[in-house]
C-alpha positions, 0 to 999 in steps of 0.5 A: 681861719677857714670859718672866716673866709667860708662867713666871707664867703657866705656874706658875700653871696648876700652881697651880690644877689639882686636887690630885688632877691636879697629879700628871698630865702636863700640869700637870708639864710647865706647872711645869717649863716655867714654871721653864725660862721664870721662870729665862730671864726673870731670865738677860735680865733682867742688866745687857748689856755690848754696849756696853762699850769703845765710843766714844760715836758708836759707842754712839749708832749701835749704838742707832739705829733702822735698826741693830736686827736684824728679827725674823720673826712667828714666831721669837720665839714659836717661841723661847718654845716651845723654851725652855718645852720645856727645862723637861721636857726638862731638869728632869725630876730633880725630879719624883724630889724631888717624889716624896720629899717626897709618898710618895703620889706614887710613879706620876709619869709622868716618861717621858712628861713627858721626850718632851712637853718633847722633843717640845715643844723640837723643834717650837719649834726645827723652826719657829725652823728654817723662819722664819728666813731663809737668811743667819740660818743 
């Protein structure tokens, strides 16, 4: 649910930005990043197949709090930053669709959007790498 909330908030940033600024770098990064977060949020809502084929006893053991993974404090926000950066990094071709629909936006900052996405993705990856324990690597 957190991914859906963050994706909706990022999309609202783009929606409520002034009309003449919607084709600037930062609102476009937020628009494409929100798409990535919303897609991952929907993907994470699917039913998991982790417990298929287990006996009732093993399934109860799996649900016990002592068997759950503990995540470092910065691991989850770093993963969300990394997923947010994937949007502009991979979804930048969608900007060409916007150019075809609205012919007045011929000078969209595609390169800056891709570079910003790559920087955000790398910062998220680096933070996850630095905060993970050696056994997780």
